[in-house]
A tleap script that builds the chain and sets N, CA, C and O, in Angstrom:
source leaprc.protein.ff14SB
mol = sequence {
  NMET THR THR ALA THR ALA GLU ARG LEU LEU
  THR THR ASN GLU VAL ALA ASP GLN ILE GLY
  CYS ASN GLU GLN THR VAL ARG GLN TYR ALA
  ARG THR GLY ASP LEU ARG SER THR LYS VAL
  GLY PRO HIE ARG ARG TYR ARG GLN ALA TRP
  VAL ASP GLU PHE LEU ALA ALA ASN GLU THR
  PRO ALA PRO ALA PRO LYS ALA SER LYS PRO
  SER ARG SER PRO ARG TYR SER CASN
}
set mol.1.N position { 13.184 44.991 -3.771 }
set mol.1.CA position { 12.308 45.452 -4.746 }
set mol.1.C position { 11.570 44.333 -5.376 }
set mol.1.O position { 12.069 43.230 -5.599 }
set mol.2.N position { 10.128 44.744 -5.700 }
set mol.2.CA position { 9.271 43.545 -6.306 }
set mol.2.C position { 9.257 44.126 -7.888 }
set mol.2.O position { 9.374 45.289 -8.277 }
set mol.3.N position { 9.058 42.803 -8.705 }
set mol.3.CA position { 8.898 43.210 -9.987 }
set mol.3.C position { 7.625 42.785 -10.237 }
set mol.3.O position { 7.303 41.628 -9.964 }
set mol.4.N position { 6.691 43.728 -10.822 }
set mol.4.CA position { 5.325 43.327 -11.059 }
set mol.4.C position { 5.403 42.976 -12.566 }
set mol.4.O position { 6.248 43.430 -13.337 }
set mol.5.N position { 4.393 42.091 -12.891 }
set mol.5.CA position { 4.327 41.381 -14.368 }
set mol.5.C position { 3.275 42.168 -14.848 }
set mol.5.O position { 2.163 42.215 -14.321 }
set mol.6.N position { 3.670 42.878 -15.991 }
set mol.6.CA position { 2.774 43.489 -16.804 }
set mol.6.C position { 1.679 42.644 -17.578 }
set mol.6.O position { 2.007 41.722 -18.324 }
set mol.7.N position { 0.612 42.938 -17.404 }
set mol.7.CA position { -0.663 42.078 -18.036 }
set mol.7.C position { -0.996 42.874 -18.982 }
set mol.7.O position { -1.288 44.021 -18.644 }
set mol.8.N position { -1.056 42.497 -20.498 }
set mol.8.CA position { -1.472 43.011 -21.492 }
set mol.8.C position { -2.998 43.233 -21.445 }
set mol.8.O position { -3.834 42.346 -21.276 }
set mol.9.N position { -3.242 44.576 -21.623 }
set mol.9.CA position { -4.569 45.080 -21.766 }
set mol.9.C position { -5.317 44.852 -22.936 }
set mol.9.O position { -4.836 45.149 -24.029 }
set mol.10.N position { -6.459 44.349 -22.829 }
set mol.10.CA position { -7.248 44.026 -24.485 }
set mol.10.C position { -7.955 45.236 -25.002 }
set mol.10.O position { -8.290 46.160 -24.260 }
set mol.11.N position { -8.161 45.215 -26.207 }
set mol.11.CA position { -8.982 46.437 -26.775 }
set mol.11.C position { -10.255 46.118 -26.988 }
set mol.11.O position { -10.463 44.914 -26.840 }
set mol.12.N position { -11.200 46.764 -27.285 }
set mol.12.CA position { -12.592 46.533 -27.279 }
set mol.12.C position { -12.855 45.637 -28.262 }
set mol.12.O position { -13.771 44.833 -28.086 }
set mol.13.N position { -12.224 45.626 -29.261 }
set mol.13.CA position { -12.487 44.761 -30.523 }
set mol.13.C position { -12.192 43.280 -30.257 }
set mol.13.O position { -12.990 42.408 -30.601 }
set mol.14.N position { -10.782 42.950 -29.505 }
set mol.14.CA position { -10.250 41.844 -28.776 }
set mol.14.C position { -11.486 41.276 -27.935 }
set mol.14.O position { -11.893 40.133 -28.144 }
set mol.15.N position { -12.064 42.100 -26.988 }
set mol.15.CA position { -13.220 41.657 -26.210 }
set mol.15.C position { -14.286 41.128 -27.061 }
set mol.15.O position { -14.790 40.009 -26.971 }
set mol.16.N position { -14.533 41.914 -27.774 }
set mol.16.CA position { -15.851 41.711 -28.646 }
set mol.16.C position { -15.461 40.386 -29.341 }
set mol.16.O position { -16.421 39.626 -29.462 }
set mol.17.N position { -14.564 40.030 -29.714 }
set mol.17.CA position { -14.242 38.655 -30.424 }
set mol.17.C position { -14.369 37.540 -29.499 }
set mol.17.O position { -14.957 36.503 -29.806 }
set mol.18.N position { -13.761 37.766 -28.243 }
set mol.18.CA position { -13.743 36.724 -27.375 }
set mol.18.C position { -15.217 36.536 -26.507 }
set mol.18.O position { -15.527 35.487 -25.942 }
set mol.19.N position { -15.918 37.577 -26.523 }
set mol.19.CA position { -17.556 37.191 -26.190 }
set mol.19.C position { -18.312 36.825 -26.890 }
set mol.19.O position { -19.234 36.123 -26.475 }
set mol.20.N position { -18.185 37.217 -28.401 }
set mol.20.CA position { -19.046 37.047 -29.470 }
set mol.20.C position { -20.130 38.050 -29.663 }
set mol.20.O position { -21.266 37.706 -29.986 }
set mol.21.N position { -19.739 39.445 -29.441 }
set mol.21.CA position { -20.618 40.400 -29.763 }
set mol.21.C position { -20.146 41.688 -30.570 }
set mol.21.O position { -19.082 41.623 -31.187 }
set mol.22.N position { -20.790 42.682 -30.585 }
set mol.22.CA position { -20.353 43.736 -31.379 }
set mol.22.C position { -19.693 44.628 -30.472 }
set mol.22.O position { -20.188 44.656 -29.346 }
set mol.23.N position { -18.710 45.357 -30.676 }
set mol.23.CA position { -17.871 46.438 -30.012 }
set mol.23.C position { -18.633 47.439 -29.136 }
set mol.23.O position { -18.334 47.818 -28.003 }
set mol.24.N position { -19.750 47.810 -29.945 }
set mol.24.CA position { -20.753 48.861 -29.142 }
set mol.24.C position { -21.393 47.973 -27.937 }
set mol.24.O position { -21.566 48.565 -26.871 }
set mol.25.N position { -21.679 46.903 -27.999 }
set mol.25.CA position { -22.222 46.175 -26.819 }
set mol.25.C position { -21.267 46.015 -25.975 }
set mol.25.O position { -21.700 46.173 -24.834 }
set mol.26.N position { -19.825 45.701 -26.009 }
set mol.26.CA position { -18.792 45.935 -25.064 }
set mol.26.C position { -18.691 47.357 -24.411 }
set mol.26.O position { -18.582 47.496 -23.193 }
set mol.27.N position { -18.725 48.176 -25.100 }
set mol.27.CA position { -18.642 49.391 -24.503 }
set mol.27.C position { -19.736 49.799 -23.675 }
set mol.27.O position { -19.624 50.559 -22.712 }
set mol.28.N position { -20.959 49.192 -24.137 }
set mol.28.CA position { -22.312 49.438 -23.150 }
set mol.28.C position { -22.310 48.775 -21.902 }
set mol.28.O position { -22.800 49.253 -20.879 }
set mol.29.N position { -21.706 47.572 -21.996 }
set mol.29.CA position { -21.362 46.669 -20.906 }
set mol.29.C position { -20.462 47.668 -19.829 }
set mol.29.O position { -20.701 47.844 -18.635 }
set mol.30.N position { -19.440 48.215 -20.580 }
set mol.30.CA position { -18.405 48.987 -19.528 }
set mol.30.C position { -19.159 50.141 -18.909 }
set mol.30.O position { -18.925 50.549 -17.771 }
set mol.31.N position { -20.026 50.620 -19.672 }
set mol.31.CA position { -20.321 52.066 -19.360 }
set mol.31.C position { -21.509 51.618 -18.252 }
set mol.31.O position { -21.750 52.480 -17.407 }
set mol.32.N position { -22.082 50.684 -18.185 }
set mol.32.CA position { -23.107 50.378 -17.302 }
set mol.32.C position { -22.443 49.583 -15.943 }
set mol.32.O position { -23.065 49.404 -14.895 }
set mol.33.N position { -21.227 49.207 -16.166 }
set mol.33.CA position { -20.569 48.526 -15.163 }
set mol.33.C position { -20.362 47.212 -14.966 }
set mol.33.O position { -19.695 46.670 -14.085 }
set mol.34.N position { -21.122 46.628 -16.051 }
set mol.34.CA position { -21.335 45.094 -16.009 }
set mol.34.C position { -19.960 44.435 -16.445 }
set mol.34.O position { -19.743 43.241 -16.237 }
set mol.35.N position { -19.030 45.283 -17.066 }
set mol.35.CA position { -17.765 44.592 -17.673 }
set mol.35.C position { -16.845 45.657 -17.031 }
set mol.35.O position { -17.113 46.841 -17.233 }
set mol.36.N position { -15.777 45.320 -16.270 }
set mol.36.CA position { -15.066 46.110 -15.601 }
set mol.36.C position { -13.866 46.562 -16.872 }
set mol.36.O position { -13.462 45.718 -17.673 }
set mol.37.N position { -13.450 47.840 -16.893 }
set mol.37.CA position { -12.657 48.528 -17.727 }
set mol.37.C position { -11.732 49.629 -17.175 }
set mol.37.O position { -11.951 50.112 -16.064 }
set mol.38.N position { -10.788 49.997 -17.874 }
set mol.38.CA position { -9.888 51.235 -17.420 }
set mol.38.C position { -9.817 51.955 -18.669 }
set mol.38.O position { -9.957 51.325 -19.717 }
set mol.39.N position { -9.595 53.326 -18.684 }
set mol.39.CA position { -9.618 54.291 -19.513 }
set mol.39.C position { -7.792 54.412 -19.772 }
set mol.39.O position { -6.980 54.460 -18.848 }
set mol.40.N position { -7.517 54.435 -20.948 }
set mol.40.CA position { -6.373 54.725 -21.307 }
set mol.40.C position { -6.279 55.790 -22.409 }
set mol.40.O position { -6.319 55.597 -23.624 }
set mol.41.N position { -6.124 57.145 -21.642 }
set mol.41.CA position { -6.493 58.221 -23.050 }
set mol.41.C position { -7.999 58.127 -23.165 }
set mol.41.O position { -8.670 57.770 -22.197 }
set mol.42.N position { -8.570 58.454 -24.385 }
set mol.42.CA position { -9.670 58.178 -24.784 }
set mol.42.C position { -10.453 56.819 -24.974 }
set mol.42.O position { -11.667 56.679 -25.123 }
set mol.43.N position { -9.374 55.759 -24.928 }
set mol.43.CA position { -9.710 54.352 -25.022 }
set mol.43.C position { -10.179 53.816 -23.668 }
set mol.43.O position { -9.803 54.327 -22.613 }
set mol.44.N position { -11.062 52.707 -23.731 }
set mol.44.CA position { -11.134 51.717 -22.769 }
set mol.44.C position { -10.403 50.526 -23.293 }
set mol.44.O position { -10.359 50.094 -24.446 }
set mol.45.N position { -9.746 50.013 -22.019 }
set mol.45.CA position { -8.863 48.729 -21.895 }
set mol.45.C position { -9.564 47.664 -20.928 }
set mol.45.O position { -10.366 47.877 -20.019 }
set mol.46.N position { -9.148 46.728 -21.284 }
set mol.46.CA position { -9.925 45.658 -20.284 }
set mol.46.C position { -8.689 44.544 -20.020 }
set mol.46.O position { -7.847 44.235 -20.864 }
set mol.47.N position { -8.770 44.071 -18.795 }
set mol.47.CA position { -7.886 42.761 -18.311 }
set mol.47.C position { -8.657 41.576 -18.750 }
set mol.47.O position { -9.885 41.572 -18.834 }
set mol.48.N position { -7.767 40.413 -19.070 }
set mol.48.CA position { -8.381 39.276 -19.369 }
set mol.48.C position { -9.155 38.693 -18.102 }
set mol.48.O position { -10.230 38.104 -18.214 }
set mol.49.N position { -8.530 38.903 -16.930 }
set mol.49.CA position { -9.253 38.522 -15.657 }
set mol.49.C position { -10.571 39.028 -15.590 }
set mol.49.O position { -11.478 38.288 -15.209 }
set mol.50.N position { -10.828 40.438 -15.980 }
set mol.50.CA position { -12.169 41.086 -15.901 }
set mol.50.C position { -13.036 40.277 -16.981 }
set mol.50.O position { -14.179 39.943 -16.668 }
set mol.51.N position { -12.596 40.001 -18.062 }
set mol.51.CA position { -13.365 39.442 -19.208 }
set mol.51.C position { -13.814 38.087 -18.517 }
set mol.51.O position { -15.024 37.904 -18.377 }
set mol.52.N position { -12.991 37.202 -18.113 }
set mol.52.CA position { -13.228 35.974 -17.533 }
set mol.52.C position { -14.319 36.101 -16.530 }
set mol.52.O position { -15.293 35.355 -16.629 }
set mol.53.N position { -14.240 37.049 -15.497 }
set mol.53.CA position { -15.121 37.303 -14.532 }
set mol.53.C position { -16.491 37.630 -15.275 }
set mol.53.O position { -17.465 36.940 -14.973 }
set mol.54.N position { -16.634 38.638 -16.227 }
set mol.54.CA position { -17.816 38.733 -16.754 }
set mol.54.C position { -18.502 37.573 -17.695 }
set mol.54.O position { -19.712 37.555 -17.923 }
set mol.55.N position { -17.586 36.622 -18.204 }
set mol.55.CA position { -18.323 35.549 -18.789 }
set mol.55.C position { -18.723 34.569 -17.874 }
set mol.55.O position { -19.758 33.963 -18.150 }
set mol.56.N position { -18.068 34.252 -16.742 }
set mol.56.CA position { -18.586 33.638 -15.581 }
set mol.56.C position { -19.806 34.101 -14.868 }
set mol.56.O position { -20.504 33.321 -14.221 }
set mol.57.N position { -20.040 35.251 -14.973 }
set mol.57.CA position { -21.143 35.613 -14.328 }
set mol.57.C position { -22.451 36.003 -15.064 }
set mol.57.O position { -23.507 36.332 -14.522 }
set mol.58.N position { -22.171 35.898 -16.547 }
set mol.58.CA position { -23.027 35.941 -17.453 }
set mol.58.C position { -23.441 34.648 -18.187 }
set mol.58.O position { -24.277 34.598 -19.089 }
set mol.59.N position { -22.753 33.620 -17.687 }
set mol.59.CA position { -23.015 32.473 -18.263 }
set mol.59.C position { -24.452 31.779 -18.095 }
set mol.59.O position { -24.934 31.606 -16.975 }
set mol.60.N position { -25.097 31.399 -19.253 }
set mol.60.CA position { -26.405 30.828 -18.966 }
set mol.60.C position { -26.383 29.444 -19.556 }
set mol.60.O position { -25.609 29.171 -20.473 }
set mol.61.N position { -27.208 28.581 -19.054 }
set mol.61.CA position { -27.063 27.319 -19.526 }
set mol.61.C position { -27.632 26.866 -20.865 }
set mol.61.O position { -28.510 27.613 -21.296 }
set mol.62.N position { -27.344 25.856 -21.589 }
set mol.62.CA position { -27.817 25.764 -23.025 }
set mol.62.C position { -29.320 25.160 -22.621 }
set mol.62.O position { -29.647 24.495 -21.639 }
set mol.63.N position { -30.102 25.637 -23.735 }
set mol.63.CA position { -31.500 25.098 -23.573 }
set mol.63.C position { -31.725 23.706 -23.899 }
set mol.63.O position { -31.149 23.226 -24.876 }
set mol.64.N position { -32.513 22.996 -23.174 }
set mol.64.CA position { -32.681 21.548 -23.199 }
set mol.64.C position { -33.255 21.172 -24.677 }
set mol.64.O position { -33.942 21.998 -25.278 }
set mol.65.N position { -33.033 20.235 -25.097 }
set mol.65.CA position { -33.296 19.760 -26.660 }
set mol.65.C position { -35.019 19.481 -26.451 }
set mol.65.O position { -35.462 18.985 -25.415 }
set mol.66.N position { -35.753 19.824 -27.435 }
set mol.66.CA position { -37.067 19.633 -27.730 }
set mol.66.C position { -37.409 18.121 -28.010 }
set mol.66.O position { -36.698 17.469 -28.774 }
set mol.67.N position { -38.206 17.718 -27.554 }
set mol.67.CA position { -38.568 16.147 -27.804 }
set mol.67.C position { -39.352 16.374 -29.259 }
set mol.67.O position { -40.094 17.317 -29.532 }
set mol.68.N position { -39.040 15.415 -29.996 }
set mol.68.CA position { -39.690 15.577 -31.376 }
set mol.68.C position { -41.191 14.774 -31.318 }
set mol.68.O position { -41.401 13.757 -30.656 }
set mol.69.N position { -41.886 15.269 -31.917 }
set mol.69.CA position { -43.534 14.736 -31.809 }
set mol.69.C position { -43.543 13.247 -32.987 }
set mol.69.O position { -42.888 13.219 -34.029 }
set mol.70.N position { -44.290 12.308 -32.573 }
set mol.70.CA position { -44.239 11.192 -33.319 }
set mol.70.C position { -45.180 11.740 -34.656 }
set mol.70.O position { -46.101 12.557 -34.617 }
set mol.71.N position { -44.764 11.185 -35.563 }
set mol.71.CA position { -45.418 11.649 -37.020 }
set mol.71.C position { -46.772 11.050 -36.896 }
set mol.71.O position { -47.098 10.083 -36.208 }
set mol.72.N position { -47.562 11.842 -37.736 }
set mol.72.CA position { -49.083 11.537 -37.688 }
set mol.72.C position { -49.399 10.483 -38.514 }
set mol.72.O position { -50.344 9.772 -38.175 }
set mol.73.N position { -48.787 10.231 -39.554 }
set mol.73.CA position { -48.681 9.228 -40.759 }
set mol.73.C position { -48.200 8.165 -40.255 }
set mol.73.O position { -47.113 8.254 -39.684 }
set mol.74.N position { -48.854 6.921 -40.329 }
set mol.74.CA position { -48.152 5.520 -40.047 }
set mol.74.C position { -47.095 5.257 -40.991 }
set mol.74.O position { -46.101 4.585 -40.716 }
set mol.75.N position { -47.339 5.832 -42.185 }
set mol.75.CA position { -46.439 5.641 -43.253 }
set mol.75.C position { -44.905 5.910 -43.168 }
set mol.75.O position { -43.978 5.314 -43.714 }
set mol.76.N position { -44.905 7.046 -42.274 }
set mol.76.CA position { -43.757 7.520 -41.991 }
set mol.76.C position { -43.048 7.147 -40.673 }
set mol.76.O position { -41.942 7.614 -40.403 }
set mol.77.N position { -43.627 6.396 -39.952 }
set mol.77.CA position { -43.054 5.959 -38.763 }
set mol.77.C position { -42.220 4.770 -38.699 }
set mol.77.O position { -42.375 3.832 -39.480 }
set mol.78.N position { -41.370 4.789 -37.815 }
set mol.78.CA position { -40.327 3.598 -37.808 }
set mol.78.C position { -40.557 2.505 -37.062 }
set mol.78.O position { -39.746 1.579 -37.056 }
savepdb mol mol.pdb
quit
């Protein structure tokens, strides 16, 4: 007999906190299939592995810092 470890399912609110967006946005990701979910009664639930997959697939690099322009006035230049 094998014993399955029960993985805790996350609520929409918990996923929204992890992703850093609104609950409605998480629901939209689930409806469009961008974020995997399962229905438990009328509610959507998410596995942590699915959230991690979503974050890895939608990771964007940080923008490069902009170079500062030199000051026009010689008074303020170093």
